[in-house]
C-alpha positions in Angstrom: 0.0 0.0 0.0 1.2 3.4 -0.9 0.9 6.5 1.2 0.7 8.8 -1.8 -2.2 8.8 -4.2 -1.4 10.3 -7.5 -4.9 10.4 -8.9 -6.6 12.3 -6.2 -7.0 16.2 -6.5 -6.3 18.4 -3.5 -9.1 20.6 -2.3 -8.3 24.3 -2.3 -8.2 25.8 1.2 -11.2 27.8 2.4 -11.2 31.6 2.7 -10.1 32.6 6.1 -12.8 34.7 7.9 -10.6 35.4 11.0 -10.1 39.1 10.0 -13.7 39.7 9.1 -14.7 41.1 12.6 -11.8 43.5 12.5 -12.9 44.8 9.1 -16.5 45.2 10.2 -15.6 47.2 13.3 -13.2 49.3 11.3 -16.0 50.2 8.9 -18.4 50.8 11.7 -16.0 53.1 13.4 -15.4 55.0 10.2 -19.0 55.6 9.6 -19.7 56.6 13.2 -16.9 59.2 13.0 -17.8 60.7 9.6 -21.6 60.8 9.8 -23.1 64.2 10.5 -26.3 64.1 12.6 -29.3 66.2 11.5 -29.4 69.4 13.2 -32.7 71.3 12.7 -35.2 71.6 9.9 -35.5 75.4 9.4 -38.9 76.8 9.2 -37.8 80.4 8.9 -35.9 82.2 6.2 -32.4 82.8 7.3 -30.0 85.1 5.5 -27.5 86.0 8.2 -25.8 89.4 8.0 -22.2 89.7 6.8 -19.3 90.6 9.2 -15.6 91.1 8.9 -14.4 90.1 12.4 -15.5 86.6 12.9 -14.5 84.0 15.5 -15.2 80.3 15.2 -16.8 78.5 18.2 -14.6 75.7 19.3 -17.0 73.4 21.2 -20.3 73.4 19.2 -21.9 70.9 21.6 -22.1 73.7 24.2 -24.1 76.0 21.9 -27.9 76.2 21.8 -29.4 77.9 18.8 -32.3 80.4 18.5 -33.5 81.0 15.0 -35.4 84.2 14.2 -36.8 85.2 10.7 -39.8 85.2 8.5 -41.5 81.9 8.2 -41.3 80.0 4.9 -45.0 79.2 5.0 -46.3 82.8 5.0 -49.9 81.8 4.2 -50.1 79.7 7.4 -47.9 81.7 9.8 -47.9 85.3 8.4 -45.0 87.5 7.3 -43.9 88.8 10.7 -40.7 87.4 12.2 -41.0 84.3 14.3 -38.8 82.5 16.8 -37.8 78.9 16.2 -36.4 76.7 19.0 -35.3 73.2 17.8 -37.9 72.2 15.2 -40.9 74.3 16.5 -42.0 77.9 16.5 -42.0 79.5 19.9 -43.0 82.6 21.8 -40.6 85.0 23.5 -41.7 83.5 26.9 -40.5 80.1 25.8 -36.9 81.2 25.4 -36.1 81.1 29.1 -37.4 77.5 29.7 -35.6 76.4 26.5 -32.3 77.7 27.9 -33.0 76.1 31.3 -33.7 72.8 29.7 -30.4 73.0 27.8 -28.6 73.7 31.0 -30.1 70.6 32.7 -28.7 68.4 29.9 -25.0 69.2 30.5 -22.7 68.7 33.4 -22.7 71.4 36.1 -19.0 72.1 35.4 -19.9 73.1 31.8 -22.8 75.4 32.6 -20.6 78.6 32.6 -19.3 77.6 29.2 -22.8 77.4 27.5 -23.3 79.8 24.6 -26.6 80.9 23.2 -26.3 81.6 19.5 -28.9 83.7 17.8 -29.2 83.1 14.0 -31.2 86.1 12.9 -32.3 87.0 9.4 -30.8 90.3 8.2 -34.3 91.6 7.4 -35.6 91.0 10.9 -36.7 94.0 13.0 -34.6 94.6 16.1 -37.6 94.6 18.5 -38.0 90.8 18.5 -34.2 90.3 19.0 -34.3 92.7 21.9 -37.2 90.8 23.5 -35.3 87.5 23.2 -32.2 89.2 24.7 -34.3 90.4 27.6 -35.5 86.8 28.2 -32.0 85.5 28.1 -31.0 88.1 30.6 -33.8 86.9 33.0 -32.4 83.4 33.1 -28.8 84.6 33.4 -27.8 83.4 29.9 -25.3 86.2 29.3 -23.0 84.5 26.7 -24.7 85.4 23.5 -23.3 84.9 20.0 -24.7 86.4 16.8 -24.2 84.0 13.8 -22.9 85.7 10.7 -21.4 84.9 7.4 -18.0 86.1 6.4 -17.9 89.1 4.2 -15.7 88.5 1.2 -12.9 91.0 1.2 -12.7 93.1 -2.1 -9.2 93.8 -3.3 
């Protein structure tokens, strides 16, 4: 009896799946890092004013936004400027509780670093902006930022 069979074909080795979990977790991590979460569906027209001296905010997770402008649906909501908090229209009196809710969502150490950013349409009357600022003052939200777009420098 011979130990070697000349007529029998060898089976090809199977594909190794040992590195498959590593590849799956690497892809999962990549998509988690690069995916941008939805912010807010704007219900107001927002053409921010231009400015020359602009600073970028470092930690955007500490920023709560207040949108002020004319509603897109003017037949339903009229043409006067409205306040939008998150995805809903709000009254001036709702600004204080909105800021308090945002404060309750962060650690106590980070509360002094919270910023309230107002994104205001350039055609909005200053009266509603002043009313919002008064409400912010009542709840001691004194770090206010006005969102703008950069003015292109002409040469």
